[in-house]
Each structure stands twice: as structure tokens, then as C-alpha cells.
Residue frames as a rotation matrix with the C-alpha (Angstrom) as fourth column:
MET 1
0.229 -0.949 0.218 59.58
0.973 0.214 -0.087 58.07
0.036 0.232 0.972 94.75
LYS 2
-0.093 -0.257 0.962 59.41
0.406 -0.892 -0.199 61.80
0.909 0.373 0.187 94.13
LYS 3
0.777 0.420 0.469 58.11
-0.248 -0.480 0.841 62.51
0.579 -0.770 -0.269 97.65
GLU 4
0.800 -0.549 -0.242 60.97
0.554 0.520 0.651 60.46
-0.231 -0.655 0.720 99.15
ARG 5
-0.087 -0.858 0.507 63.52
0.927 -0.256 -0.274 62.38
0.365 0.446 0.817 97.07
LEU 6
0.191 0.242 0.951 61.93
0.049 -0.970 0.237 65.68
0.980 0.001 -0.197 98.13
LYS 7
0.985 0.170 0.030 62.08
-0.032 0.006 0.999 64.73
0.170 -0.985 0.012 101.82
THR 8
0.451 -0.888 -0.093 65.73
0.869 0.413 0.270 63.73
-0.201 -0.203 0.958 101.48
GLU 9
-0.198 -0.524 0.828 66.60
0.700 -0.667 -0.255 67.01
0.686 0.529 0.499 99.76
GLN 10
0.521 0.453 0.724 64.76
-0.157 -0.782 0.603 69.03
0.839 -0.427 -0.336 102.41
GLU 11
0.938 -0.216 -0.270 66.63
0.333 0.359 0.872 67.23
-0.091 -0.908 0.409 105.19
ARG 12
0.040 -0.994 0.105 69.94
0.982 0.058 0.177 68.28
-0.182 0.096 0.979 103.59
ASP 13
0.150 0.118 -0.982 68.86
0.253 -0.964 -0.077 71.96
-0.956 -0.236 -0.175 103.34
VAL 14
-0.772 -0.323 0.547 68.64
0.585 -0.029 0.810 71.87
-0.246 0.946 0.212 99.55
LEU 15
-0.421 0.613 -0.668 66.72
-0.259 -0.787 -0.560 74.87
-0.870 -0.063 0.490 98.24
SER 16
0.668 0.615 -0.419 66.37
-0.594 0.100 -0.798 73.64
-0.449 0.782 0.432 94.65
VAL 17
-0.111 -0.644 0.757 67.77
0.153 0.741 0.654 71.08
-0.982 0.188 0.016 92.23
ILE 18
0.238 0.083 -0.968 68.70
-0.903 -0.348 -0.252 71.45
-0.358 0.934 -0.008 88.56
ARG 19
-0.160 -0.222 0.962 68.44
0.065 0.970 0.234 68.25
-0.985 0.100 -0.141 86.52
TYR 20
-0.950 -0.088 -0.301 68.37
-0.299 -0.035 0.954 67.24
-0.095 0.995 0.007 82.89
PRO 21
-0.149 0.986 -0.081 64.85
-0.978 -0.159 -0.132 66.82
-0.143 0.059 0.988 81.49
LYS 22
0.097 0.308 0.946 63.02
-0.345 0.902 -0.258 63.49
-0.934 -0.301 0.194 81.36
TRP 23
0.891 0.281 -0.357 63.18
-0.419 0.205 -0.884 63.34
-0.175 0.937 0.301 77.57
CYS 24
-0.066 -0.972 -0.225 66.87
-0.967 0.118 -0.227 62.42
0.247 0.202 -0.948 77.89
LEU 25
-0.529 -0.052 0.847 65.84
-0.506 0.821 -0.265 59.29
-0.681 -0.569 -0.460 79.77
TYR 26
0.480 0.815 0.325 63.10
-0.147 0.440 -0.886 58.42
-0.865 0.378 0.331 77.29
LEU 27
0.709 -0.290 -0.643 65.35
-0.699 -0.159 -0.698 59.06
0.099 0.944 -0.315 74.28
GLY 28
-0.371 -0.915 0.157 68.08
-0.929 0.363 -0.076 56.94
0.013 -0.174 -0.985 75.83
VAL 29
-0.344 0.319 0.883 65.79
-0.274 0.865 -0.419 54.02
-0.898 -0.386 -0.210 76.60
GLY 30
0.712 0.702 0.015 64.00
-0.153 0.175 -0.973 54.19
-0.685 0.690 0.232 73.24
GLY 31
0.579 -0.568 -0.585 67.15
-0.793 -0.223 -0.568 54.72
0.192 0.792 -0.579 71.18
GLY 32
-0.463 -0.777 0.427 69.06
-0.858 0.513 0.002 52.08
-0.221 -0.365 -0.904 73.12
GLY 33
-0.032 0.551 0.834 66.29
-0.169 0.820 -0.548 49.52
-0.985 -0.158 0.066 72.74
PHE 34
0.893 0.356 -0.274 65.98
-0.290 -0.010 -0.957 50.18
-0.343 0.934 0.095 69.00
SER 35
0.247 -0.890 -0.383 69.75
-0.934 -0.113 -0.339 50.02
0.259 0.441 -0.859 68.52
LEU 36
-0.476 -0.371 0.797 69.98
-0.653 0.756 -0.038 46.80
-0.589 -0.539 -0.603 70.52
PHE 37
0.437 0.728 0.529 67.23
-0.051 0.607 -0.793 45.26
-0.898 0.320 0.302 68.37
MET 38
0.881 -0.106 -0.461 68.93
-0.473 -0.202 -0.858 46.36
-0.002 0.974 -0.228 65.14
THR 39
-0.153 -0.985 0.073 72.31
-0.988 0.153 -0.004 45.06
-0.007 -0.073 -0.997 66.31
ALA 40
-0.331 0.102 0.938 70.80
-0.305 0.929 -0.209 41.67
-0.893 -0.356 -0.276 67.11
LEU 41
0.737 0.667 0.109 68.99
-0.076 0.242 -0.967 41.65
-0.671 0.705 0.229 63.77
PHE 42
0.631 -0.553 -0.544 72.12
-0.755 -0.275 -0.596 42.44
0.180 0.786 -0.591 61.77
LEU 43
-0.401 -0.884 0.238 74.30
-0.915 0.397 -0.070 39.95
-0.032 -0.246 -0.969 63.63
LEU 44
-0.726 0.118 0.677 71.85
-0.204 0.903 -0.377 37.09
-0.656 -0.412 -0.632 64.18
GLY 45
0.251 0.921 -0.299 69.21
-0.594 -0.097 -0.799 37.59
-0.765 0.378 0.522 61.47
PRO 46
0.266 -0.094 0.959 68.87
0.523 0.850 -0.062 35.16
-0.810 0.518 0.275 58.56
ASP 47
-0.711 -0.700 -0.071 70.56
0.282 -0.376 0.883 35.99
-0.644 0.607 0.465 55.26
HIS 48
-0.507 0.520 0.687 67.37
0.850 0.166 0.501 36.00
0.146 0.838 -0.526 53.18
ILE 49
0.542 0.755 -0.369 65.99
0.800 -0.598 -0.051 39.20
-0.259 -0.268 -0.928 54.78
PHE 50
0.134 -0.591 -0.795 68.94
-0.013 -0.804 0.595 41.32
-0.991 -0.070 -0.116 53.60
THR 51
0.963 0.157 -0.221 69.51
-0.202 -0.125 -0.971 42.57
-0.180 0.980 -0.089 50.06
ASP 52
0.240 -0.946 -0.220 73.28
-0.607 0.031 -0.794 42.31
0.758 0.324 -0.566 50.60
PRO 53
0.953 0.251 -0.171 73.94
-0.046 0.677 0.735 39.14
0.300 -0.692 0.657 52.62
ASP 54
0.080 -0.995 -0.052 77.65
0.164 0.065 -0.984 39.96
0.983 0.071 0.168 52.95
TYR 55
0.547 0.176 -0.819 78.47
0.773 0.271 0.574 39.37
0.323 -0.946 0.012 56.64
GLU 56
-0.526 -0.816 -0.239 81.17
0.850 -0.498 -0.172 42.10
0.021 -0.293 0.956 56.79
VAL 57
-0.615 0.392 0.684 78.61
-0.002 -0.868 0.496 44.75
0.789 0.304 0.534 55.85
ARG 58
0.486 0.839 -0.243 76.28
0.200 0.164 0.966 43.47
0.851 -0.518 -0.088 58.54
VAL 59
0.183 -0.514 -0.838 79.07
0.982 0.139 0.129 43.65
0.051 -0.846 0.530 61.15
ALA 60
-0.817 -0.484 0.314 79.89
0.497 -0.867 -0.043 47.22
0.293 0.120 0.949 60.08
ALA 61
-0.154 0.849 0.506 76.23
-0.151 -0.526 0.837 48.21
0.976 0.053 0.209 60.48
SER 62
0.587 0.347 -0.731 76.18
0.584 0.444 0.679 46.50
0.561 -0.826 0.058 63.89
ILE 63
-0.401 -0.807 -0.433 79.18
0.912 -0.308 -0.270 48.56
0.084 -0.504 0.860 65.00
LEU 64
-0.711 0.228 0.665 77.24
-0.006 -0.948 0.319 51.72
0.703 0.223 0.675 64.13
PHE 65
0.365 0.930 0.045 74.31
-0.127 0.002 0.992 50.58
0.922 -0.368 0.119 66.26
ILE 66
0.289 -0.356 -0.889 76.66
0.899 0.421 0.123 49.61
0.330 -0.834 0.441 69.12
LEU 67
-0.811 -0.565 0.151 77.94
0.506 -0.807 -0.304 53.20
0.293 -0.170 0.941 69.11
LEU 68
-0.295 0.798 0.525 74.33
-0.336 -0.601 0.725 54.37
0.894 0.037 0.446 69.32
ILE 69
0.547 0.439 -0.712 73.81
0.451 0.563 0.693 52.05
0.705 -0.701 0.110 72.31
ILE 70
-0.331 -0.755 -0.565 76.81
0.930 -0.161 -0.330 53.63
0.159 -0.635 0.756 74.06
TRP 71
-0.842 0.084 0.532 75.36
-0.016 -0.991 0.131 57.09
0.539 0.101 0.836 73.38
ALA 72
0.172 0.985 0.013 71.95
-0.166 0.016 0.986 55.96
0.971 -0.172 0.166 74.73
VAL 73
0.337 -0.126 -0.933 73.54
0.840 0.489 0.237 54.61
0.426 -0.863 0.270 77.93
TRP 74
-0.760 -0.645 -0.073 75.33
0.624 -0.694 -0.359 57.94
0.181 -0.319 0.930 78.38
LEU 75
-0.507 0.657 0.559 72.01
-0.278 -0.738 0.615 59.81
0.816 0.156 0.557 77.98
ILE 76
0.490 0.703 -0.515 70.38
0.243 0.457 0.855 57.58
0.837 -0.545 0.053 80.59
LEU 77
-0.031 -0.602 -0.798 73.25
0.985 0.118 -0.127 58.10
0.171 -0.790 0.589 83.04
LEU 78
-0.846 -0.284 0.452 73.18
0.284 -0.956 -0.069 61.83
0.452 0.070 0.889 82.38
GLN 79
-0.097 0.900 0.425 69.49
-0.331 -0.432 0.839 62.13
0.939 -0.059 0.340 83.22
LEU 80
0.632 0.404 -0.662 69.65
0.378 0.585 0.717 59.87
0.677 -0.703 0.217 86.27
ASN 81
0.229 -0.669 -0.707 72.87
0.973 0.180 0.146 61.12
0.030 -0.721 0.692 87.88
TRP 82
-0.651 -0.572 0.499 73.71
0.598 -0.791 -0.128 64.68
0.468 0.215 0.857 86.73
LYS 83
0.551 0.834 -0.011 72.36
0.688 -0.447 0.571 67.34
0.472 -0.322 -0.821 89.08
ILE 84
-0.643 -0.614 0.459 73.13
0.195 -0.710 -0.677 70.57
0.741 -0.346 0.576 90.87
GLU 85
0.271 0.685 -0.676 71.78
0.887 0.095 0.452 70.94
0.374 -0.722 -0.582 94.40
ILE 86
-0.239 -0.286 0.928 71.55
0.072 -0.958 -0.277 74.57
0.968 0.001 0.250 95.43
LYS 87
0.053 0.169 -0.984 71.95
0.973 0.212 0.089 75.32
0.224 -0.962 -0.153 99.13
LYS 88
0.837 0.372 -0.401 71.99
0.492 -0.832 0.255 78.54
-0.239 -0.411 -0.880 101.17
ASP 89
0.590 -0.687 -0.425 75.69
-0.463 -0.719 0.518 79.37
-0.661 -0.109 -0.742 100.78
GLY 90
-0.559 -0.809 -0.181 76.85
-0.639 0.281 0.716 76.98
-0.529 0.517 -0.674 98.08
PHE 91
0.562 0.723 -0.401 75.97
-0.823 0.441 -0.357 74.17
-0.081 0.531 0.843 95.73
THR 92
-0.176 -0.540 0.823 76.83
-0.297 0.826 0.479 70.53
-0.939 -0.160 -0.306 95.17
PHE 93
0.190 0.147 -0.971 77.53
-0.982 0.006 -0.191 69.36
-0.022 0.989 0.145 91.64
THR 94
0.055 -0.108 0.993 77.07
-0.175 0.978 0.116 65.65
-0.983 -0.180 0.035 90.87
ASN 95
-0.454 -0.304 -0.838 78.45
-0.840 -0.169 0.516 64.60
-0.298 0.938 -0.179 87.49
THR 96
0.241 0.590 -0.770 77.27
-0.855 0.505 0.120 61.80
0.460 0.629 0.626 85.19
PHE 97
-0.069 -0.374 -0.925 79.28
0.047 0.925 -0.377 59.21
0.997 -0.069 -0.047 87.13
LYS 98
0.760 0.586 -0.282 77.97
0.333 0.022 0.943 60.32
0.559 -0.810 -0.178 90.58
LYS 99
-0.332 -0.877 -0.347 81.14
0.888 -0.166 -0.429 62.14
0.319 -0.450 0.834 91.61
LYS 100
0.735 0.677 -0.030 80.06
0.622 -0.657 0.425 64.90
0.268 -0.331 -0.904 94.02
LYS 101
-0.534 -0.845 -0.018 81.85
0.787 -0.490 -0.375 68.15
0.308 -0.215 0.927 94.67
THR 102
0.543 0.721 -0.429 80.66
0.835 -0.519 0.184 71.01
-0.090 -0.459 -0.884 96.90
TYR 103
-0.506 -0.650 0.567 81.47
0.698 -0.695 -0.174 74.66
0.507 0.308 0.805 96.22
LYS 104
-0.130 0.391 -0.911 80.81
0.729 -0.585 -0.355 77.86
-0.671 -0.711 -0.209 98.16
PHE 105
0.724 0.507 0.467 79.28
0.690 -0.514 -0.510 80.84
-0.019 0.692 -0.722 96.36
ASP 106
0.742 -0.505 -0.440 82.21
-0.241 -0.814 0.528 83.03
-0.625 -0.286 -0.726 97.50
GLU 107
-0.215 -0.926 0.311 84.64
-0.068 0.332 0.941 80.91
-0.974 0.181 -0.135 95.46
ILE 108
0.023 0.355 0.934 82.62
0.826 0.520 -0.218 80.83
-0.563 0.777 -0.282 92.23
GLU 109
-0.644 -0.154 -0.749 83.03
-0.301 -0.850 0.433 82.96
-0.703 0.504 0.501 89.13
GLU 110
0.144 0.805 0.576 80.13
0.517 0.435 -0.737 83.07
-0.844 0.403 -0.353 86.69
ARG 111
-0.775 -0.328 -0.541 80.34
-0.290 -0.576 0.764 83.83
-0.562 0.749 0.351 82.97
GLN 112
0.325 0.917 0.229 77.40
0.003 0.241 -0.970 84.03
-0.946 0.316 0.075 80.62
LEU 113
-0.853 -0.511 0.106 78.01
0.067 0.095 0.993 82.82
-0.517 0.855 -0.047 77.09
ARG 114
-0.765 0.562 -0.314 75.57
-0.567 -0.358 0.742 82.81
0.305 0.746 0.592 74.20
ALA 115
0.112 0.869 -0.482 73.56
-0.482 0.472 0.738 79.76
0.869 0.150 0.472 75.20
CYS 116
0.423 0.020 -0.906 74.81
0.602 0.741 0.298 78.82
0.677 -0.672 0.302 78.65
TYR 117
0.743 -0.308 0.595 76.15
-0.626 -0.633 0.455 79.91
0.237 -0.710 -0.663 82.00
ARG 118
0.300 -0.731 -0.613 79.64
0.299 0.682 -0.667 78.69
0.906 0.017 0.423 82.83
TYR 119
0.936 0.011 0.352 80.90
-0.331 -0.314 0.890 78.43
0.121 -0.949 -0.290 86.39
TYR 120
0.229 -0.950 -0.214 84.56
0.049 0.230 -0.972 78.48
0.972 0.212 0.099 87.43
HIS 121
0.992 -0.088 -0.091 86.37
0.094 0.025 0.995 77.72
-0.085 -0.996 0.033 90.67
ASN 122
0.315 -0.923 -0.220 89.85
-0.066 -0.253 0.965 79.30
-0.947 -0.289 -0.140 90.88
GLY 123
-0.142 -0.341 -0.929 89.88
-0.873 -0.400 0.280 79.66
-0.467 0.851 -0.241 87.11
LYS 124
-0.978 -0.185 0.099 89.02
-0.132 0.908 0.397 76.00
-0.163 0.375 -0.913 86.53
HIS 125
-0.415 0.865 -0.282 85.80
-0.723 -0.125 0.679 75.16
0.552 0.486 0.678 84.69
ILE 126
-0.740 0.261 0.620 83.27
-0.399 0.572 -0.717 73.34
-0.542 -0.778 -0.318 86.91
VAL 127
-0.343 0.756 0.557 80.02
0.710 0.598 -0.373 73.14
-0.615 0.267 -0.742 85.03
CYS 128
-0.969 0.189 -0.158 78.12
-0.246 -0.714 0.655 74.65
0.011 0.674 0.739 82.14
ILE 129
-0.407 0.903 0.137 74.35
0.421 0.319 -0.849 74.99
-0.810 -0.288 -0.510 82.43
SER 130
-0.842 0.129 0.523 72.56
0.506 -0.145 0.850 75.26
0.186 0.981 0.057 79.11
MET 131
-0.788 0.599 -0.139 69.79
-0.510 -0.763 -0.396 77.79
-0.343 -0.241 0.908 78.73
LEU 132
-0.409 0.642 -0.649 67.74
-0.514 0.426 0.745 75.00
0.754 0.638 0.156 77.17
LEU 133
-0.710 0.167 -0.684 67.24
0.584 0.683 -0.439 73.47
0.395 -0.711 -0.582 80.62
ASP 134
0.273 0.951 0.144 64.03
0.639 -0.291 0.713 74.48
0.720 -0.102 -0.687 82.37
ASP 135
0.948 0.120 -0.296 65.66
0.317 -0.465 0.827 75.83
-0.038 -0.877 -0.478 85.54
PHE 136
0.248 -0.935 0.252 68.96
0.796 0.048 -0.604 77.11
0.552 0.350 0.756 84.15
TYR 137
0.067 -0.175 0.982 68.68
-0.091 -0.982 -0.168 80.44
0.994 -0.078 -0.082 85.98
MET 138
0.878 0.430 -0.209 68.33
0.148 0.171 0.974 79.01
0.455 -0.886 0.087 89.51
LEU 139
0.311 -0.841 -0.443 72.04
0.948 0.243 0.203 78.81
-0.063 -0.484 0.873 90.31
SER 140
-0.490 -0.488 0.722 72.71
0.603 -0.788 -0.124 82.26
0.630 0.374 0.681 88.90
GLU 141
0.270 0.687 0.675 69.88
-0.161 -0.659 0.735 83.76
0.949 -0.307 -0.067 90.95
ALA 142
0.869 0.018 -0.495 71.05
0.448 0.397 0.801 81.96
0.211 -0.918 0.337 94.11
ILE 143
-0.140 -0.985 -0.096 74.58
0.985 -0.129 -0.114 83.33
0.100 -0.111 0.989 93.67
ALA 144
-0.431 0.026 0.902 73.26
0.240 -0.960 0.142 86.85
0.870 0.277 0.407 93.06
ALA 145
0.641 0.733 0.228 71.00
-0.080 -0.232 0.969 86.68
0.763 -0.640 -0.090 96.13
TYR 146
0.628 -0.492 -0.603 73.84
0.777 0.428 0.461 85.37
0.032 -0.758 0.651 98.29
ARG 147
-0.442 -0.860 0.254 76.19
0.854 -0.490 -0.176 88.13
0.276 0.140 0.951 97.14
ALA 148
-0.109 0.486 0.867 73.52
0.004 -0.872 0.489 90.81
0.994 0.057 0.093 97.64
LYS 149
0.869 0.431 -0.243 72.94
0.196 0.151 0.969 89.54
0.454 -0.890 0.047 101.17
LYS 150
0.261 -0.864 -0.431 76.68
0.960 0.186 0.210 89.56
-0.101 -0.469 0.878 101.93
LYS 151
-0.516 -0.434 0.739 77.06
0.581 -0.811 -0.071 93.03
0.630 0.392 0.670 100.43
LYS 152
0.371 0.748 0.550 74.20
-0.064 -0.571 0.819 94.28
0.926 -0.339 -0.163 102.58
GLU 153
0.905 -0.085 -0.417 75.90
0.422 0.302 0.855 92.83
0.054 -0.949 0.309 105.64
GLY 154
0.792 -0.609 -0.036 79.14
-0.606 -0.792 0.078 94.56
-0.076 -0.040 -0.996 104.58
GLU 155
0.429 -0.659 0.617 81.26
0.031 0.694 0.720 91.45
-0.903 -0.290 0.319 104.02
ILE 156
0.001 -0.397 0.918 81.72
0.965 0.242 0.104 92.00
-0.263 0.886 0.383 100.29
GLN 157
-0.468 -0.285 -0.836 82.95
0.150 -0.958 0.243 95.28
-0.871 -0.012 0.491 98.85
């Protein structure tokens, strides 16, 4: 699987890819499975295993676990779909719902905040890359290298 993905990325001239770490997937699957089990237990479990057999309390607890299931599904989608593919003169950002958008390095403004790098296109926020990600610096370095190359060629003042 990983070799196939690498071949596909190399065919599209992708230099590197920034993704969320695998623990997001594992936390989503584990937390979602636990929450699904607890929801089923609260809704379908027999009354004698609960200290308070009141059904309304059990439904309220189930709603809490359903919210945790939604959060777990979001974590899974985030890890599987969210990525930034860095190319020679631009990058492609794919959001959590697989919506792709390509940007050129000339059009991008970069701002470093305390714990992340934020990228803007015509003043509009595109993406924020947390410094907690393993390869957070890759896009910033690619932009700097591209601008240095253009400055050397005399295209940027």
C-alpha cells in the first residue's frame, strides 16, 4: 500500500507530503469502538447491571457517547484524508472531506504563530500546520527555497 502511494506521488511530481500522525487513526478507531460499545450497553443493556435503572439517565449517557463517536469519526477522516502535497512551484491542500485546492508559492503569505504556521492566499486563511506534526517545516522550507531560487534568477525583488 505504501509503495503504491509513493509511486503515485512520484508520478505527480510530489516532493513531499505532510499528513496527520497515525495515532489519530488509532485513537479514532479505539475511541469510536469503545463509545459504540458503551452506547449499545446503555441503550440495550439489562436494568440489573446499573445502579440507577432510570432509562432517561441511560439515554443521556448514550448521547454523550454518540458525541464521542462523531469526534472519533472526524479523527479517522482527518488522518485518512487531510494532507498537503508539496510540489516544485506550489502545493495541493486536501481537507478532511477530500476537497483539493492547488496554490502557487508566489501567491502564498506565511505567518508564524506561537505553535503553528498559518498560510494565506489573498488574505484568506488556507491552512494552519501545527508544530506538533512531524514534518511541519516542510512547506515553509519549500516556499523559502522557491523564493530564494526566484530571487537568484531575478524574478523577485
